[in-house]
C-alpha positions as CSV (number, residue, x, y, z in Angstrom):
1,M,0.0,0.0,0.0
2,K,1.3,3.4,-1.0
3,E,-0.5,5.6,1.6
4,Q,0.5,5.1,5.2
5,L,-3.0,5.0,6.6
6,K,-4.1,3.3,9.8
7,K,-7.7,4.5,10.0
8,V,-10.1,5.7,7.3
9,L,-13.6,7.2,7.6
10,L,-16.1,6.3,5.0
11,L,-19.3,8.3,4.5
12,G,-22.4,6.2,3.7
13,S,-25.4,7.4,1.7
14,G,-27.8,7.9,4.6
15,A,-31.4,6.8,4.9
16,L,-32.9,5.1,1.8
17,R,-35.5,7.0,0.0
18,I,-36.7,7.2,-3.6
19,G,-33.9,8.7,-5.7
20,Q,-31.3,7.6,-3.2
21,A,-31.1,3.9,-4.1
22,G,-29.5,0.9,-2.4
23,E,-26.8,0.9,-5.1
24,F,-24.6,3.0,-2.8
25,D,-24.7,0.2,-0.3
26,Y,-23.0,-1.9,-2.9
27,S,-20.2,0.6,-3.5
28,G,-19.7,1.3,0.2
29,S,-19.5,-2.4,1.0
30,Q,-16.9,-2.9,-1.8
31,A,-14.8,0.0,-0.5
32,L,-14.9,-1.4,3.1
33,K,-13.8,-4.8,1.8
34,A,-10.8,-3.1,0.0
35,L,-9.8,-1.4,3.3
36,R,-10.1,-4.6,5.3
37,E,-7.8,-6.4,2.7
38,E,-5.2,-3.7,3.3
39,G,-5.4,-4.1,7.1
40,I,-6.7,-0.5,7.5
41,Q,-9.2,0.2,10.3
42,S,-12.5,1.4,8.9
43,V,-15.0,3.7,10.5
44,L,-18.4,4.0,8.8
45,I,-21.1,6.6,9.3
46,N,-24.5,5.6,8.0
47,P,-27.9,5.7,9.8
48,N,-29.4,2.9,7.7
49,V,-29.7,-0.4,9.5
50,A,-31.1,-2.2,6.4
51,T,-27.8,-2.2,4.5
52,I,-25.0,-4.7,4.0
53,Q,-22.3,-2.2,4.9
54,T,-23.7,-1.7,8.4
55,S,-23.8,-5.5,9.0
56,E,-21.4,-7.0,11.5
57,G,-17.9,-7.7,10.2
58,I,-18.0,-5.3,7.2
59,A,-16.7,-2.1,8.9
60,D,-14.6,-2.1,12.1
61,K,-16.8,0.6,13.6
62,V,-20.3,1.8,12.6
63,Y,-22.0,5.0,13.7
64,F,-25.7,5.0,13.0
65,L,-26.0,8.7,12.6
66,P,-27.2,11.0,9.8
67,V,-24.4,11.9,7.3
68,D,-24.1,15.7,8.1
69,V,-21.3,18.1,9.0
70,H,-22.0,18.2,12.7
71,N,-22.0,14.4,13.2
72,V,-19.0,13.8,10.9
73,E,-16.9,16.4,12.8
74,E,-17.8,14.8,16.1
75,I,-16.7,11.4,14.8
76,I,-13.5,12.8,13.4
77,K,-12.7,14.4,16.8
78,K,-13.3,11.1,18.5
79,E,-11.8,8.6,16.0
80,K,-9.0,10.7,14.6
81,P,-8.9,9.1,11.1
82,D,-6.0,9.6,8.7
83,G,-8.2,9.7,5.6
84,I,-11.7,10.1,4.4
85,L,-13.5,8.5,1.4
86,L,-16.3,10.6,-0.1
87,A,-17.1,8.9,-3.4
88,F,-18.9,5.9,-2.0
89,G,-22.1,7.4,-0.5
90,G,-23.7,9.0,-3.4
91,Q,-24.7,12.7,-3.5
92,T,-25.2,12.9,0.3
93,A,-21.6,12.0,1.1
94,L,-20.2,14.2,-1.7
95,N,-22.2,17.3,-0.5
96,C,-21.2,16.6,3.1
97,G,-17.5,16.1,2.2
98,T,-17.5,19.4,0.2
99,E,-18.9,21.3,3.1
100,L,-16.4,19.7,5.5
101,Y,-13.6,20.9,3.2
102,Q,-15.0,24.4,2.7
103,K,-15.4,25.0,6.4
104,G,-11.8,23.9,7.0
105,I,-12.8,21.0,9.2
106,L,-10.8,18.4,7.3
107,Q,-7.7,20.6,7.4
108,K,-8.2,21.4,11.1
109,Y,-8.0,17.7,12.1
110,G,-5.5,16.7,9.4
111,V,-7.8,14.4,7.5
112,K,-6.8,13.6,4.0
113,V,-9.3,13.3,1.2
114,L,-8.5,10.0,-0.6
115,G,-9.0,9.6,-4.4
116,T,-10.5,12.5,-6.4
117,S,-9.7,15.9,-4.8
118,V,-12.5,18.1,-3.5
119,E,-11.5,20.7,-6.1
120,A,-12.2,18.2,-8.9
121,I,-15.5,17.3,-7.2
122,M,-16.5,21.0,-7.1
123,Y,-15.7,21.3,-10.8
124,T,-18.3,18.6,-11.5
125,E,-20.8,19.7,-9.0
126,D,-20.9,23.5,-9.5
127,R,-22.5,24.0,-12.9
128,D,-20.7,27.2,-13.8
129,L,-17.3,25.8,-12.9
130,F,-18.1,22.6,-14.8
131,V,-19.0,24.5,-18.0
132,K,-16.0,26.8,-17.8
133,K,-13.7,23.8,-17.2
134,L,-15.0,21.9,-20.2
135,D,-14.9,25.0,-22.3
136,E,-11.1,25.0,-21.9
137,I,-10.6,21.8,-24.0
138,P,-13.3,22.7,-25.6
139,M,-16.3,20.3,-25.1
140,K,-20.0,20.9,-25.7
141,T,-22.3,21.3,-22.7
142,P,-26.0,22.2,-22.8
143,V,-26.6,26.0,-23.0
144,S,-27.2,26.5,-19.3
145,Q,-27.3,29.2,-16.6
146,A,-27.1,28.7,-12.8
147,V,-29.3,31.1,-11.0
148,E,-30.2,31.8,-7.4
149,S,-33.3,34.0,-7.7
150,M,-36.6,33.8,-9.5
151,E,-35.9,37.0,-11.3
152,D,-32.6,35.7,-12.8
153,A,-34.3,32.3,-13.6
154,L,-37.0,34.0,-15.7
155,A,-34.4,36.1,-17.5
156,A,-32.4,33.0,-18.2
157,A,-35.4,31.1,-19.5
158,H,-36.3,33.9,-22.0
159,R,-32.6,34.2,-23.1
160,I,-32.4,30.4,-23.8
161,G,-35.9,30.2,-25.2
162,F,-38.7,27.8,-24.3
163,P,-38.9,24.8,-23.9
164,V,-36.3,24.8,-21.1
165,M,-35.1,22.3,-18.6
166,V,-35.1,23.2,-14.9
167,R,-32.8,21.3,-12.4
168,S,-31.8,21.8,-8.8
169,A,-28.0,21.9,-8.4
170,Y,-26.5,19.4,-5.9
171,A,-29.9,17.5,-5.7
172,L,-30.5,13.7,-5.6
173,G,-32.5,11.7,-8.1
174,G,-33.4,14.6,-10.3
175,L,-35.4,16.2,-7.5
176,G,-37.3,19.4,-8.5
177,S,-36.4,19.0,-12.2
178,G,-38.6,19.0,-15.4
179,I,-39.2,20.5,-18.8
180,C,-41.3,23.7,-19.2
181,R,-43.0,24.7,-22.4
182,D,-44.1,28.2,-21.2
183,E,-43.5,30.8,-18.5
184,E,-46.4,29.7,-16.3
185,S,-45.2,26.1,-15.9
186,F,-41.7,27.4,-15.6
187,K,-42.5,29.6,-12.6
188,E,-44.3,26.7,-10.8
189,L,-41.4,24.3,-11.4
190,A,-38.6,26.8,-10.6
191,E,-40.3,27.6,-7.2
192,S,-40.4,23.9,-6.4
193,A,-36.8,23.5,-7.5
194,F,-35.6,26.3,-5.2
195,T,-37.0,24.3,-2.2
196,F,-34.5,21.6,-2.8
197,S,-31.5,23.8,-3.5
198,N,-30.5,27.5,-3.4
199,Q,-29.1,27.2,-6.9
200,I,-31.1,26.0,-9.9
201,L,-30.1,25.4,-13.5
202,V,-32.0,26.6,-16.4
203,E,-30.9,24.7,-19.6
204,E,-31.8,24.2,-23.2
205,S,-34.1,21.3,-23.6
206,L,-32.6,18.3,-25.4
207,K,-35.7,16.2,-25.0
208,G,-35.8,13.4,-27.5
209,W,-32.0,13.0,-27.9
210,K,-30.4,9.8,-26.8
211,E,-28.9,9.4,-23.4
212,I,-25.6,7.6,-23.4
213,E,-23.4,6.9,-20.3
214,F,-19.9,5.7,-19.8
215,E,-18.2,4.5,-16.6
216,V,-14.6,5.8,-16.7
217,I,-11.7,4.8,-14.4
218,R,-8.4,6.7,-14.0
219,D,-5.3,6.2,-11.8
220,A,-2.5,8.4,-10.6
221,N,-0.3,7.4,-13.6
222,D,-3.0,8.8,-15.9
223,L,-4.0,5.5,-17.3
224,C,-7.7,6.1,-18.2
225,F,-10.3,4.1,-20.1
226,T,-14.0,3.5,-20.3
227,V,-15.1,0.3,-18.5
228,A,-18.7,0.1,-19.8
229,S,-21.0,2.0,-22.2
230,M,-24.7,2.1,-21.4
231,E,-27.6,3.3,-23.5
232,N,-31.0,4.5,-22.2
233,F,-33.9,2.9,-24.0
234,D,-35.9,6.0,-23.2
235,P,-34.8,9.3,-24.7
236,L,-33.5,12.3,-22.8
237,G,-36.1,13.8,-20.5
238,I,-36.6,10.6,-18.5
239,H,-34.2,10.2,-15.5
240,T,-31.7,7.3,-15.8
241,G,-33.2,5.8,-12.7
242,E,-36.6,5.8,-14.4
243,S,-35.4,4.4,-17.7
244,I,-34.7,1.0,-19.1
245,V,-30.9,0.9,-19.6
246,V,-29.0,-1.5,-21.9
247,A,-25.3,-2.3,-21.8
248,P,-23.3,-2.2,-24.0
249,T,-24.8,0.5,-26.3
250,C,-26.8,-1.2,-29.1
251,S,-28.2,1.4,-31.5
252,L,-25.0,3.4,-32.2
253,T,-22.3,2.6,-34.8
254,P,-18.8,1.4,-33.6
255,E,-17.5,4.8,-34.9
256,Q,-20.0,6.7,-32.8
257,V,-19.1,4.7,-29.7
258,K,-15.3,5.1,-30.3
259,F,-15.8,8.9,-30.7
260,M,-17.6,9.2,-27.4
261,Q,-15.1,7.0,-25.6
262,E,-12.3,9.3,-26.7
263,I,-14.0,12.4,-25.6
264,S,-14.9,10.8,-22.2
265,V,-11.3,10.0,-21.5
266,K,-10.3,13.6,-22.6
267,A,-12.9,15.1,-20.2
268,I,-12.0,13.0,-17.2
269,R,-8.2,13.7,-17.6
270,H,-8.9,17.4,-17.9
271,L,-11.2,17.4,-14.8
272,G,-8.5,15.6,-12.8
273,I,-10.6,12.8,-11.5
274,V,-8.7,10.0,-9.8
275,G,-10.7,6.8,-9.3
276,E,-14.1,6.0,-10.8
277,C,-16.7,8.3,-12.3
278,N,-19.7,8.4,-14.6
279,I,-20.1,10.7,-17.6
280,Q,-23.5,11.2,-19.2
281,Y,-24.2,12.5,-22.7
282,A,-27.1,13.7,-24.8
283,F,-26.4,12.4,-28.3
284,N,-28.1,13.1,-31.6
285,A,-27.3,10.0,-33.6
286,E,-28.5,11.6,-36.9
287,T,-26.1,14.6,-36.7
288,N,-23.5,13.2,-34.3
289,D,-24.0,16.3,-32.2
290,Y,-23.5,15.8,-28.5
291,R,-23.7,17.6,-25.1
292,V,-22.0,16.5,-21.9
293,I,-24.9,16.6,-19.4
294,E,-22.9,15.8,-16.3
295,V,-20.0,14.0,-14.7
296,N,-20.5,12.3,-11.3
297,A,-17.1,12.2,-9.6
298,R,-18.3,9.4,-7.4
299,L,-19.8,5.9,-7.6
300,S,-23.3,6.2,-8.9
301,R,-26.4,4.1,-9.6
302,S,-24.9,3.4,-13.0
303,S,-21.6,2.2,-11.6
304,A,-23.3,-0.5,-9.5
305,L,-25.1,-1.6,-12.7
306,A,-21.9,-1.5,-14.8
307,S,-20.0,-3.5,-12.1
308,K,-22.6,-6.2,-12.1
309,A,-23.0,-6.2,-15.8
310,T,-19.3,-6.5,-16.7
311,G,-17.9,-8.3,-13.6
312,Y,-15.4,-5.4,-13.2
313,P,-15.6,-4.4,-9.5
314,L,-15.6,-0.6,-10.0
315,A,-16.0,0.4,-6.3
316,F,-13.3,-2.0,-5.1
317,V,-10.9,-0.8,-7.8
318,A,-11.7,2.9,-7.0
319,A,-11.0,2.3,-3.3
320,K,-7.7,0.7,-4.1
321,I,-6.8,3.7,-6.4
322,A,-7.8,6.1,-3.5
323,L,-5.3,4.2,-1.3
324,G,-2.5,5.0,-3.8
325,Y,-2.4,1.9,-6.1
326,T,-2.2,2.1,-9.8
327,L,-4.3,0.0,-12.2
328,D,-1.4,-2.3,-13.0
329,E,-1.1,-3.2,-9.3
330,I,-4.7,-4.2,-8.8
331,G,-5.4,-7.9,-9.5
332,E,-3.2,-10.1,-11.5
333,M,-1.7,-8.6,-14.7
334,G,-2.3,-10.6,-17.9
335,T,-5.4,-12.4,-16.5
336,P,-9.1,-11.6,-16.6
337,N,-8.7,-10.6,-12.9
338,S,-6.5,-7.6,-13.7
339,A,-7.9,-4.1,-13.3
340,Y,-5.6,-2.9,-16.1
341,K,-8.0,-3.3,-19.0
342,A,-11.7,-3.1,-19.5
343,P,-13.7,-6.4,-19.8
344,E,-15.1,-7.4,-23.2
345,L,-18.7,-8.4,-23.2
346,D,-20.2,-11.1,-25.5
347,Y,-23.7,-10.6,-24.0
348,L,-26.2,-7.9,-23.2
349,I,-27.6,-6.7,-20.0
350,C,-30.8,-4.8,-19.4
351,K,-31.9,-2.8,-16.3
352,I,-35.6,-2.2,-15.8
353,P,-37.0,0.0,-13.0
354,R,-39.9,-1.1,-10.8
355,W,-42.5,1.4,-9.7
356,D,-45.2,1.0,-7.0
357,L,-47.3,4.0,-8.0
358,T,-50.6,2.2,-7.4
359,K,-49.8,2.3,-3.7
360,F,-49.8,6.1,-3.6
361,A,-53.3,7.7,-4.0
362,G,-53.4,10.7,-6.2
363,V,-49.8,10.4,-7.6
364,S,-49.4,11.0,-11.3
365,R,-48.3,7.9,-13.2
366,Q,-46.2,10.0,-15.6
367,I,-42.5,9.5,-15.5
368,G,-39.9,12.2,-16.3
369,S,-36.7,13.8,-15.0
370,S,-37.4,13.2,-11.3
371,M,-37.2,9.7,-9.9
372,K,-40.3,7.8,-8.8
373,S,-39.0,4.2,-9.2
374,V,-38.4,2.2,-6.0
375,G,-36.2,-0.6,-7.3
376,E,-34.9,-2.3,-10.4
377,I,-33.9,-5.7,-11.9
378,M,-31.1,-6.7,-14.2
379,S,-31.4,-9.4,-16.8
380,I,-28.6,-11.0,-18.9
381,G,-28.8,-12.6,-22.3
382,R,-27.5,-12.9,-25.9
383,S,-30.1,-10.6,-27.6
384,F,-32.2,-7.6,-26.8
385,E,-35.4,-9.6,-27.2
386,E,-34.2,-12.1,-24.6
387,V,-33.1,-9.5,-22.0
388,I,-36.3,-7.5,-22.2
389,Q,-38.5,-10.6,-22.0
390,K,-36.6,-11.9,-19.0
391,G,-36.6,-8.5,-17.3
392,L,-40.2,-7.7,-17.8
393,R,-41.2,-11.1,-16.3
394,M,-38.9,-10.5,-13.3
395,I,-40.4,-7.1,-12.4
396,G,-43.0,-8.8,-10.3
397,Q,-45.9,-6.7,-11.4
398,G,-48.0,-9.6,-12.8
399,M,-46.6,-9.3,-16.4
400,H,-45.8,-12.3,-18.6
401,G,-43.0,-10.5,-20.5
402,F,-43.4,-7.9,-23.3
403,V,-46.5,-9.7,-24.8
404,G,-49.3,-11.8,-23.5
405,N,-50.5,-9.3,-20.9
406,E,-54.2,-9.5,-21.9
407,H,-55.3,-7.6,-18.7
408,T,-53.6,-4.4,-19.9
409,H,-55.7,-1.9,-21.8
410,F,-55.1,1.6,-23.0
411,D,-57.9,4.0,-24.0
412,N,-55.7,6.3,-26.0
413,L,-52.5,4.7,-27.4
414,D,-51.2,7.9,-29.0
415,E,-51.5,9.8,-25.7
416,E,-49.9,6.8,-23.8
417,L,-46.9,6.6,-26.2
418,A,-46.3,10.4,-26.3
419,N,-46.5,11.0,-22.5
420,P,-44.5,8.2,-20.8
421,T,-45.9,6.5,-17.7
422,D,-44.7,3.4,-15.8
423,M,-46.7,1.3,-18.3
424,R,-45.2,2.8,-21.5
425,V,-43.3,-0.3,-22.6
426,F,-46.6,-2.3,-22.5
427,S,-48.3,0.4,-24.5
428,I,-45.7,-0.2,-27.2
429,A,-46.7,-3.9,-27.3
430,S,-50.4,-2.8,-27.7
431,A,-49.5,-0.4,-30.4
432,L,-47.5,-3.0,-32.4
433,E,-50.5,-5.4,-32.0
434,A,-52.8,-2.6,-33.3
435,G,-50.7,-2.3,-36.4
436,Y,-48.7,0.9,-35.6
437,T,-45.5,1.0,-37.7
438,V,-42.0,1.2,-36.1
439,E,-41.6,4.7,-37.5
440,R,-44.9,5.9,-36.0
441,I,-44.1,4.6,-32.5
442,S,-40.5,6.0,-32.7
443,E,-42.0,9.4,-33.7
444,L,-44.4,9.4,-30.7
445,T,-42.0,8.0,-28.1
446,K,-38.6,9.3,-29.5
447,I,-37.3,5.8,-28.7
448,D,-34.7,4.6,-31.3
449,P,-36.3,2.5,-34.1
450,W,-33.6,-0.1,-33.4
451,F,-35.2,-1.0,-30.1
452,I,-38.8,-0.8,-31.5
453,G,-37.8,-3.1,-34.4
454,K,-36.5,-5.7,-31.8
455,L,-39.7,-5.4,-29.8
456,K,-41.7,-5.9,-33.1
457,N,-39.8,-9.2,-33.5
458,I,-41.3,-10.4,-30.2
459,V,-44.8,-9.5,-31.3
460,D,-44.3,-11.1,-34.8
461,Y,-43.0,-14.3,-33.2
462,K,-46.0,-14.4,-30.8
463,H,-48.2,-14.5,-34.0
464,V,-46.1,-17.4,-35.4
465,L,-46.6,-19.4,-32.1
466,E,-50.3,-18.6,-32.2
467,G,-50.5,-20.7,-35.4
468,Y,-50.1,-23.9,-33.4
469,N,-52.8,-25.2,-31.1
470,T,-50.7,-27.2,-28.6
471,L,-47.2,-27.3,-27.3
472,E,-46.6,-30.7,-28.8
473,E,-47.4,-29.4,-32.3
474,L,-44.5,-27.0,-32.2
475,P,-41.6,-28.0,-34.5
476,E,-38.2,-28.1,-32.7
477,D,-36.7,-25.3,-34.8
478,V,-39.7,-23.0,-34.0
479,L,-39.4,-23.7,-30.3
480,R,-35.7,-23.2,-30.3
481,K,-36.1,-19.8,-32.1
482,A,-38.7,-18.8,-29.6
483,K,-36.4,-19.8,-26.7
């Protein structure tokens, strides 16, 4: 181990709530495992009893306290840790760590921030700094203005031109965000966004563009590469946590993926991130135009998915990098267990969110840029048709997969396709059954025709199977193809 550390404090993600998912439990547990392997004493602060990381034997000492500046300072006073890990507890830990740094608390007690520096974290978290930093290389970001008053917000909206996107800065799970078509809806949403954060972002709306994400890893020797590429089935305008996500990307050409990998590495090097991070793009596949939406200088919901999808333990590797190791020293070089190069996938994975909106009376079923999903599943297979079928069966909402859900009925299919709800994927099945073309569905949903074409294959094959009366009648080749 490079750093001479005896005791390290890890900030957990705090209480579980919608938008602050259990994925951070996975990353925190992996980091604690890495500390234990190095013989470093670990101190964890996390008030959530229902997590793996607070179970006996994972951390050496656990404080079941809210992750805030007051509690963390008291624990630092008592425990006297040498270092602190901020990247493993989601947005809560990052915000708390930034505040501890700005108030001089970390400096006062001589606690070293391990991994990505707080300056680099602030570049990614403060929108103005982020845009200015990426302008230096130069990279395209959405036309955006950070504002702190309603007056400035209105002026920014008129300067950018409606429709505009509103987002709270430093907020979790897309809280207080949405797209506004006019001044009236803008005022209403901006007011709500200001309740979550004193700074809000007014941005150009890129609704309908593709949302593509990369998990990127970088060590102190500047070795940097993308570990996984992910593509949202739903277009921009729907939060990643609300969207069906597929890895690796399916509907882009190899040249488009390579281009985005190159600019991802360029951005992460320029921002000075050490460890693991997630970079999200809006991408227009027709014009090859792109915008960098955000960079999370921490483990995120997507990194947990990428780790499970690729078998590359991102959180564990990021913790080792934070302790001073370089990628060639993690795992066994020249074997699949080495952290030195990205894994190559010969399969697809699909993540599908699960909603429980029927439990909440009066809640709108529409989904958008603010999270409502309460969990998710991941399926693995050789084709998109296979992973979506497996996934939709696993959701546990009484569905038989993409097709065969005779109990679902939609009064107005056009409306259902154009305004996404938690049932949208099943409305696509109904539309295909009703004879809608792939182009028409794509136009209404802004979902790439590649995906809709694959979903059409499922519907078409259902019709093939309906040509037989019993299971015994099915020829082997038809059954094999259906499987």
